[in-house]
C-alpha positions in Angstrom: -118.4 115.9 -179.5 -120.1 112.9 -177.7 -120.7 109.8 -179.1 -124.1 108.6 -180.6 -125.6 105.3 -179.8 -125.9 104.8 -183.6 -122.5 105.5 -184.0 -122.0 102.8 -187.2 -119.8 100.1 -186.4 -117.2 98.6 -188.7 -114.5 95.8 -188.4 -111.4 96.5 -186.5 -107.7 96.9 -187.6 -104.1 96.1 -186.8 -102.2 98.6 -183.9 -100.2 100.9 -185.4 -97.4 99.7 -183.5 -97.6 96.6 -185.5 -97.1 97.8 -189.0 -93.8 99.5 -189.8 -93.4 103.4 -190.0 -95.1 105.4 -193.3 -92.1 106.7 -195.2 -91.8 110.2 -195.4 -91.2 112.3 -198.5 -87.3 111.7 -198.5 -85.6 112.0 -202.0 -84.6 108.0 -202.7 -81.1 107.7 -201.9 -80.6 104.1 -204.4 -81.8 101.6 -206.5 -82.5 99.4 -204.1 -85.8 102.6 -203.6 -86.8 103.0 -207.1 -90.2 102.1 -207.3 -90.8 104.0 -210.6 -87.6 102.1 -212.2 -86.0 105.2 -213.4 -82.3 103.9 -212.3 -82.0 102.6 -216.0 -82.8 106.3 -217.7 -80.8 107.9 -214.9 -77.7 105.9 -215.4 -78.2 106.3 -219.1 -78.5 110.2 -218.8 -75.4 110.6 -216.9 -73.6 108.5 -219.4 -74.5 110.8 -222.1 -73.4 113.6 -220.0 -69.8 112.0 -219.6 -69.3 111.6 -223.3 -69.8 115.5 -224.0 -66.9 117.4 -224.4 -66.2 119.9 -221.6 -63.5 121.1 -222.1 -65.4 124.8 -222.0 -68.2 123.4 -219.5 -71.5 122.2 -219.5 -74.7 122.5 -218.6 -77.3 120.0 -218.1 -80.8 120.1 -216.5 -82.9 117.9 -214.6 -86.7 119.8 -215.4 -89.5 118.5 -213.1 -93.1 120.0 -211.3 -92.6 120.1 -207.5 -92.2 116.7 -206.4 -91.7 114.8 -209.2 -88.7 113.0 -207.9 -85.8 115.6 -210.1 -83.3 115.2 -206.5 -84.6 110.9 -206.5 -83.7 111.2 -210.4 -80.0 113.0 -209.6 -79.4 110.2 -206.7 -79.9 107.7 -209.7 -77.0 109.1 -211.5 -74.5 109.4 -209.1 -73.0 105.4 -209.0 -72.9 106.1 -212.9 -70.6 109.2 -212.2 -69.1 107.3 -209.4 -67.9 105.4 -211.9 -65.7 107.8 -213.5 -63.0 109.7 -212.1 -65.1 112.9 -211.7 -65.5 114.9 -208.4 -68.9 115.3 -207.0 -70.0 118.8 -205.6 -73.4 120.0 -204.1 -73.7 123.5 -203.8 -76.6 124.2 -202.0 -78.0 127.9 -203.2 -79.7 128.6 -199.4 -76.3 129.0 -197.7 -75.6 131.8 -199.3 -76.7 135.3 -198.1 -77.1 137.7 -201.2 -76.6 137.8 -204.9 -72.7 139.1 -204.1 -72.0 136.1 -201.5 -73.3 133.0 -204.0 -70.3 133.4 -207.1 -67.9 133.4 -203.9 -69.1 130.6 -201.8 -69.4 128.3 -205.1 -65.4 129.3 -206.2 -64.8 128.8 -202.5 -66.6 125.2 -203.0 -64.9 124.5 -205.5 -61.2 125.2 -205.1 -62.2 123.1 -202.1 -63.2 120.1 -203.9 -60.5 120.3 -206.3 -57.8 120.4 -203.3 -56.2 123.4 -204.2 -56.3 124.5 -199.9 -52.8 124.4 -199.6 -52.0 126.3 -203.2 -52.2 129.7 -202.5 -51.8 131.1 -205.8 -54.6 129.5 -207.3 -57.2 129.9 -204.0 -55.8 133.4 -204.1 -57.2 133.4 -208.3 -60.6 132.2 -207.4 -61.5 134.6 -205.1 -60.3 137.3 -207.3 -62.4 136.6 -210.0 -64.8 136.0 -207.5 -64.4 139.9 -206.1 -64.8 140.5 -209.7 -67.7 138.9 -211.2 -69.9 140.0 -207.7 -70.7 143.1 -209.7 -71.9 140.8 -212.1 -74.2 139.2 -210.2 -75.3 142.0 -208.2 -75.1 144.9 -211.2 -73.5 147.2 -208.0 -70.1 147.0 -209.5 -68.4 150.7 -209.0 -66.6 152.7 -212.0 -64.4 153.5 -209.7 -63.3 149.8 -208.4 -63.3 148.7 -212.1 -60.9 151.7 -212.9 -58.6 150.3 -210.4 -58.7 146.8 -210.9 -55.4 145.4 -212.1 -56.5 143.1 -214.3 -59.9 142.4 -216.6 -62.1 139.8 -215.8 -61.3 137.9 -219.1 -57.5 138.1 -217.8 -58.6 136.5 -214.3 -60.8 134.0 -215.8 -57.9 132.8 -218.1 -56.0 132.2 -215.0 -58.5 129.8 -213.2 -59.0 128.1 -216.3 -55.4 127.6 -215.8 -55.9 126.0 -212.5 -58.8 123.8 -213.5 -57.1 122.2 -216.8 -53.9 122.2 -214.1 -56.1 119.9 -212.0 -57.0 117.6 -214.4 -60.4 116.8 -213.0 -63.8 116.9 -214.2 -66.5 118.3 -211.4 -70.0 117.5 -211.3 -71.9 120.6 -209.6 -75.2 119.5 -208.9 -77.5 122.6 -208.1 -80.7 121.4 -206.3 -84.3 123.2 -205.5 -84.0 126.3 -207.0 -87.4 126.7 -207.8 -87.6 126.8 -203.8 -85.9 130.2 -203.8 -87.1 134.0 -203.5 -87.4 135.5 -207.7 -84.1 137.8 -206.8 -82.1 134.6 -205.6 -83.2 132.5 -208.7 -82.5 135.3 -210.8 -78.8 135.1 -208.8 -78.1 131.6 -209.0 -78.7 131.4 -213.0 -76.6 134.0 -213.4 -73.5 132.4 -211.7 -74.3 129.4 -213.9 -74.0 131.5 -216.8 -70.7 133.5 -215.8 -69.5 130.4 -214.7 -70.6 127.4 -216.5 -68.2 127.6 -219.3 -65.1 126.8 -216.9 -62.5 124.1 -218.0 -64.6 120.7 -217.0 -66.9 121.8 -215.2 -70.2 120.3 -215.4 -73.6 121.8 -213.8 -76.6 119.7 -213.1 -79.0 122.3 -212.1 -82.9 120.7 -211.0 -85.9 122.9 -211.8 -89.4 123.2 -212.1 -89.4 125.1 -215.7 -92.6 127.5 -215.4 -92.1 128.2 -211.8 -88.2 129.4 -213.1 -89.2 131.3 -215.6 -91.5 133.1 -214.1 -88.4 134.1 -211.4 -86.3 134.8 -214.6 -88.7 137.4 -216.5 -89.2 139.4 -213.2 -85.7 140.4 -213.8 -86.9 142.3 -216.9 -88.9 145.0 -216.6 -90.3 145.3 -220.2 -89.2 142.4 -223.3 -88.1 143.9 -226.7 -91.9 143.1 -227.9 -93.2 145.9 -224.9 -93.6 143.1 -222.2 -97.0 141.0 -223.5 -94.4 137.5 -223.2 -92.1 138.4 -220.6 -92.7 134.0 -219.7 -91.5 133.3 -223.5 -88.2 135.2 -222.8 -87.6 133.3 -219.2 -88.0 129.9 -221.3 -85.8 131.2 -224.0 -82.9 132.7 -221.6 -83.3 128.8 -220.0 -82.5 127.5 -223.3 -79.6 129.2 -223.9 -77.9 128.2 -220.5 -78.2 124.4 -220.6 -76.8 122.1 -223.7 -78.5 119.5 -222.8 -82.0 118.6 -220.2 -83.7 116.2 -219.4 -87.6 115.9 -218.1 -88.6 113.9 -215.3 -91.4 111.9 -217.0 -94.8 111.8 -215.4 -96.0 109.2 -213.6 -98.8 106.6 -215.9 -102.2 106.3 -214.1 -101.8 103.0 -213.7 -98.7 102.9 -211.7 -100.0 105.6 -209.2 -102.8 103.6 -208.4 -100.7 100.8 -207.9 -98.1 102.3 -205.5 -100.8 103.9 -203.7 -102.6 101.3 -203.3 -99.4 99.5 -201.9 -99.0 102.5 -199.6 -102.0 102.5 -198.2 -101.7 98.4 -197.2 -98.4 99.2 -195.7 -99.5 101.9 -194.0 -103.1 100.3 -192.8 -103.2 96.9 -193.5 -106.5 97.6 -194.9 -106.7 95.5 -197.8 -104.9 92.4 -196.1 -108.4 92.4 -193.7 -111.4 94.0 -196.0 -114.4 94.7 -194.4 -118.0 94.9 -195.8 -116.7 98.7 -197.5 -114.1 97.2 -199.9 -115.5 97.3 -203.0 -116.8 100.9 -201.8 -113.2 101.9 -200.9 -111.9 100.8 -204.2 -114.4 103.3 -206.1 -113.5 106.0 -204.2 -109.8 105.5 -204.4 -110.8 105.2 -208.6 -113.0 108.6 -208.4 -112.2 110.7 -206.2 -108.0 110.2 -204.6 -106.2 108.9 -207.6 -107.4 111.6 -209.9 -105.9 114.3 -207.6 -102.7 112.6 -207.0 -99.1 113.6 -209.6 -96.5 112.1 -208.6 -94.9 110.0 -205.2 -94.7 112.7 -203.1 -98.3 113.1 -203.0 -98.9 110.0 -202.5 -97.0 110.0 -199.4 -98.0 113.0 -198.8 -101.9 111.5 -198.3 -101.0 107.9 -197.1 -99.5 109.6 -194.2 -102.3 112.1 -193.4 -104.9 108.5 -193.9 -102.2 106.7 -191.0 -102.2 109.8 -188.7 -106.0 110.3 -189.3 -106.9 106.3 -188.9 -104.8 105.9 -185.9 -106.8 108.9 -183.6 -110.1 107.5 -184.8 -109.8 104.7 -185.4 -113.3 102.9 -187.1 -115.3 105.6 -186.1 -115.1 107.1 -189.0 -115.5 104.1 -191.7 -112.4 104.0 -194.1 -113.8 104.7 -197.4 -114.8 108.1 -195.6 -111.4 108.6 -194.1 -109.5 108.5 -197.7 -112.2 110.6 -199.3 -112.4 113.3 -197.0 -108.5 113.3 -196.3 -108.1 113.1 -199.8 -110.2 116.9 -200.1 -108.8 118.2 -197.1 -105.0 117.5 -198.1 -105.7 118.8 -202.1 -108.9 120.6 -202.2 -108.8 122.6 -199.1 -111.5 125.5 -200.6 -113.6 122.2 -201.0 -113.2 121.1 -197.3 -114.0 124.5 -196.2 -117.2 124.2 -197.8 -118.0 121.2 -195.6 -118.3 123.2 -192.4 -121.2 125.2 -193.6 -122.9 122.2 -195.4 -123.4 119.4 -193.1 -126.9 119.7 -192.9 -127.3 119.9 -196.5 -125.0 116.4 -197.3 -126.9 114.1 -195.1 -130.5 115.5 -194.6 -133.2 113.0 -196.1 -135.1 114.1 -198.8 -138.8 114.8 -197.5 -141.9 116.2 -199.6 -143.0 117.8 -196.2 -140.1 120.0 -195.7 -141.1 124.0 -196.8 -139.7 125.8 -199.0 -137.3 127.8 -196.8 -135.5 125.0 -195.5 -135.4 123.4 -198.9 -133.7 126.0 -200.4 -131.3 126.2 -197.4 -130.2 122.8 -198.1 -130.0 122.7 -201.6 -127.4 125.9 -201.3 -125.8 123.9 -198.8 -124.8 121.0 -202.0 -123.9 123.4 -204.3 -121.9 125.3 -202.6 -120.2 121.9 -202.0 -120.4 121.5 -205.5 -119.0 124.9 -207.2 -116.3 125.0 -205.0 -113.8 122.7 -207.5 -114.1 123.9 -211.7 -114.2 120.9 -212.9 -114.4 121.8 -216.5 -111.3 120.8 -217.4 -110.9 117.3 -215.2 -112.8 114.5 -213.8 -115.6 116.0 -211.8 -114.1 115.0 -208.4 -116.1 117.2 -206.0 -119.4 115.9 -207.5 -118.7 112.3 -207.5 -117.6 112.8 -204.2 -121.0 114.0 -203.1 -122.8 111.6 -205.0 -120.9 108.6 -204.2 -120.4 109.1 -200.0 -123.5 111.6 -199.2 -125.3 110.2 -202.2 -126.0 113.3 -203.7 -126.9 115.3 -201.2 -130.2 116.7 -200.3 -133.0 115.7 -202.9 -129.9 114.6 -204.8 -130.2 112.0 -207.3 -127.4 108.9 -207.2 -126.0 107.2 -209.7 -126.1 103.9 -210.8 -122.5 102.7 -209.4 -123.1 105.0 -206.4 -126.6 103.6 -206.0 -124.8 100.1 -206.9 -121.9 100.3 -204.2 -124.2 101.2 -201.2 -126.8 97.7 -202.3 -123.0 95.3 -202.9 -122.5 96.1 -199.2 -124.1 94.2 -196.4 -124.9 97.4 -194.4 -126.4 100.4 -195.5 -125.6 103.8 -193.7 -128.7 105.9 -192.9 -128.5 109.8 -193.7 -128.1 109.7 -189.6 -125.5 107.5 -189.9 -123.6 110.1 -192.8 -124.2 113.0 -190.3 -122.7 111.4 -187.7 -119.5 110.5 -189.5 -119.1 113.7 -190.9 -119.2 115.7 -188.1 -116.7 113.4 -186.0 -114.4 113.8 -188.5 -114.9 117.8 -189.0 -115.0 118.1 -185.2 -111.8 115.8 -184.8 -110.0 118.3 -187.2 -111.7 121.4 -187.0 -111.0 123.2 -183.3 -114.7 124.6 -183.1 -117.6 122.6 -183.0 -119.3 121.6 -185.9 -123.4 122.0 -186.0 -123.6 121.6 -182.1 
């Protein structure tokens, strides 16, 4: 779409080349990057684990939703482990090919970190135990193979235990990103933990999303004892039996999310260092629309990266308050974002008593379609506030007192045509096809 003469003007911004790179969504590596003050709690949990009796092994869980910071929390535990005479083993379940391969890989890595590479008897004991367990993991062991086995699984386990005891050092096995595996792989990894978790001096620390993992484990059974009506609870109970201690990642407080969001936006755009006529408006949008959509640092970083990249591409042609609101809707409410492409007229047409009935109903339907795309029955009315604040309620809408006051406090007012140009500019840039042309 060609630039229109009535393109709204805003202040220019500092070039992206003059600001530090926007942080990507990587786990923090040390307490120097601990923006949420988790280090003390992480070190305390590590000390708790080390204080427990591990003569029969220990399994610990770090539990939290996707993006809550489980990997970062475990990284903050590492300095405490490094102070003790323990061996750290990061076991990546993504590398195994199938269920039978999992336990073989794990026991092989245990042999390696214990320095048993030159001890053929130790390696053979671990290998033989892995081969015997592969049937347990995959549930495919044949009666013939078991009949010809020279030793029982219990006898072989005792041999492995003896080698682990002679090694004399505790091993912390970190298993992360479990909830990103397929259902079959999740089931396999927890069977492996169950079958090897009681090894002498072996400490498992497993990070996962409880609900996702419980559902994956529940899918393993076709029918629970009560007729299959509560398989999810069966999955949670299964987890509780495996782990002797656990830590739930604390959710970010709303005030913390708000502060981290503002700091990240400032670092990425330098907006708050050079506020323009929209400053109050931006604060209102961040509070009413953006912040309620963010749950953790992953959300914040993903969002801020998107805002920075979009702003670099569009410059000031899309005013900052519209950019931060539209990017939030696009990232976190894709269904609502999809309705915007067919609702430009309804959102930006000025109310007119002379408009015919058919056109009026078409415009009102468009506004309703946007508003109804998000169920706000159990949370803040994010989409309705989006329509209210940025588009004054849309066609024949009644803007709230808060939105009206925000516009009145500015030294410039955007007309419906300005809003239309802004919305089309953004959508045409984001969409592979022109909008309303």
